[in-house]
N, C-alpha and C positions, 0 to 999 in steps of 0.2 A: 957258542950258540949263534952270534952273528953271523960268522962265516958259513955254518950250517944252514943257515934260512940265504944267505945271499950267494953262495958258491952257484946254486943252480941256474940264478938269474942272469949269471952272466952269457948263457947262451940264448939265442933269440926263439929256437925251438921252445925252450922250458917257459919263457914269457909268453909265448905264442897259445904254448898247451893250457897252461896256467889261466889263462883269459878263457879259452876255450869251455874249460872244465867248469868254470864259475859258472858260466852263462847258461851252460847245457844243463847243470846241477839246479838252477834254479828255475828255468823254465820246465825240465822234467820232475821238479817238486811242488810247481804249483797245479800242474795238470794232474800229478798224480795222487793231490789230495783228494779231488773228484774221485779218480780211481778207486781209492781205498773207500771213502764215503760209501760209494754205489757199490764195492764187493767185487770191482770188476779187475781184479788181480789177473784171473785165467784171460781176460783180452789182452791184457799189458803183456803176457805172456806169449800168446798168439800170433799176436799183431807183427813183432820184431821177426818172428819166424817167416809168417807169410809174406815179406817183403822178399825173401829170398828171391823168387824168380824175377822180379823187377831188377836186383841188383847182379843179377845173370845175365836178363835180357839187356840191361843198359852195358853191362862189359864187354857183350857181344856185339852189340851196333856199334857200339863208340869204340872199340879197339882198346878199351882199358883205360880211357879218359874219365875225369871224375864226375864231371857235366852230364853225361846219359846215364851214368849210374845213380847219380842223384834223383835226376828225374825219373828214372824207371821204378827206384825204389818207391817214389812221392807217387806216382800213379796206383803202382801194386799196395803201397800202404791204403792209400783212400779207396781204392777199389774194394778192398777187404774187408773196410772199417763200414763201408754204405751197403756191401752186400751182406754182411751178419746183420746189421739192422733191418734192412729188407725182407732177409728170408726169416726174422724173429715174426717181424709183424704181420708179413703175408702169408704165413703157414703155420699150422699148429704144431710148431718146434720150439722148444725151450731154447734159450740164448745161448747157455752152454753145450749144448747139442750143433746149434749153429756155429759155436766157435772152433768146435772140435773138427766139423765138417771143414769148412774154411782152410784150417789152421792144416789140418793132413792134406787137401787138397792141393793146396798153395804151396807148401812147404816140397811134396812131392814133386812138383811141377818145379821147383826152383833146383832140388839134385839132379832132375833131369836134366836141365840146361847146362848147370856147372859141371855134370860128368863129359859133358860134350867139349870142353874148354881144357887143352893139354896141360896149361901151366896154372889152373884153379888151383892148388895146394900153395902154392908160393902165393901168387896176385890177387886171391880172394880173402887168405887170413884173415887181414886187417877189417874186412866187415864183418867178419864171424868175432872176432875178439877185442876190437877197436884196436886205434892206434893217435891218440890225442896228439903225440909227439912229433906227428906226421900233419898236424895243421897248419895250412897257409894260411895268408894274411886275408886273400878271397875267400878261402874257408871260415875266415874269423866275420867277413862281412856278411857272407849270407847266414851264418848262425846267427848274429845279431840282427838282420833283416827278419828273418822268418822267428826267431826268438821273440821279439817286438809285437808280430804281428798276433805270435800264440797270445803274449801277455796283454794287450790291449783288449784282445777280444774277450778274455777272462774278465777283464776289468768291466768292459761292457755289458756282458750277462751275467755280471755276478750274484745278483739277487734271484734271477731266473733259474741259473744251475742250481742256486743255494737251496732253493724249494724244491725244485725236481730231485733233489738228491735227498732229501729229508722226507719229503712226500710227496709222492707223486700222485696219490687221489687229489691234493691240494694243488697240486699244481694243474690238472685239469679240472678242478670245480671254479680256479680262477682264470680258465679259460687259456692258460698259454699254450703256445703251438709245441708241444711236448715232443712230437714227433720230428719238427723241427730241430728242435733243442737236443733231441738226442745225436741227430746226425752231425750238426754242428759240434757235440762234444766227442764225436765217435774222429770225426775229420782232424779235430785239433792234438787227439791222442797220436791219430797216424802222422801228423806233422811235427810233433815231436819225439816221435820215434825217429824218424828222418835226421831231424835235424842234430841228436844225439848217436846216430850210425857211427859216426867214427871215433867217438869218446869213448865207448864201454863195448860196441860192437853188438850183433844182434843176440849173442848167446847170453850176454850179462844186462840186456835193456831192462826187465822188468825189474830188477835191484831198484834202477835210477826211479822208476818211476812207482815204484811200492814202498822202498825200506824207509827212504827220509820222512814220506806222510806218514806213515804206521809209526814210527819212531816219535814225530809231533803229536799225533793223537794220543798217548801214553801222556804227554805233558800237560794238553791241554783240551778244552771241550768248545773252545770258541773257533769256530771257523776261520776267521781272518786270522788271529792268532795261530791258528795250527798251519796257516799256510804260508805265512811269515818265518813261523820257525822250521818248517818244512825245507823252505827256500835258504836259511841260514846254516841248516845241517849239510843240507848238498852241497853248497858253496864250500863249506868247510872241508866236508869228503873228497871233494874235487882237489881242493889244494893240498890236503895232506896226505891225500894218496897219490897225488905226483910225486910229495917229495918221499915218501916211500919207496916208490917206485925208482927213484933216481939212486936214493942211497944203498937199497935192497937188492936191486938189478932183477925187478920181475917186472910184469907186463901194467902196463897203466892202466888198462881196465880193470885190471882184475885188484889192482891195488886201492883203486877209489871204492869199488865194491866193497873190500874189505873193510877199508876204514867206517864205510857206512854201516856196514853189519853191528860195526863193534860199538859202534853211537845208539845202535838200537836194542843190542843187550844190556847196556850199561844203562839207558832208558827205562828199560824192562825191570832190570834189577832193583833201580831206585824205586821204582813204582811198587814193586812187591815189597818192599823193605817198607816203603812208607805205610801199605795196606797193612802190612801184619803189624806195624806200630799202632796203626788206630784200630785196629780190632783188638789188642791187647790192652789200649786204654779205657775201652767199654767193657 
């Protein structure tokens, strides 16, 4: 058993991958808690796909370098997030419709740009499905810096986000800057998506945002406990997923999401059994 745990750690890329998976998992879980509470799972799915034109544009302008791809992704994510917020508030359009419009338009633009890259099938695959084992030391510093920024912002506005998530009318009554808070939360989601881009990729991003928080919501009703539990589940899924990827020779991003999904199913089964026992006791 000790050998099974220590063997992968002999490789530097596994050490970096494990650290990246833990950092990304924690940030995704913390932000994902508010995504789940506010019923924004569709946005969590749409935003990762909407950054595709940023990925493609950064790739084209930077010749495949990671820096331009990252900044292109960040610009596209923030533009889409704020655009959805502005369209929802500025016109008589429901939020899900605004998300669908931006999602379809940005995704189509991304496909159009990618189709102009002859080697896109090979070069951009890791952006779609993740490549946590390809994380470099510079990537780790960037993930840590952006992750710290997101986490500190959540801590600073914890009470405001909590009120906004549970009772938007109360937030307005208390004269909280609801529009500013909405935009700030959208920007935090966008930053989180960019942070996690290389770990699980565009295709699996929604799972890391939603599944750990949804799992924690089955186990506790207290917000701060839900956030901490979600972070622990996400960190465990990242580590266990990478070990599964190493020994089963499967894609790392998919392995992380599979472990995360298994945790949710276990929590759901436990909660269902508990509810049946309580019902039988009555």
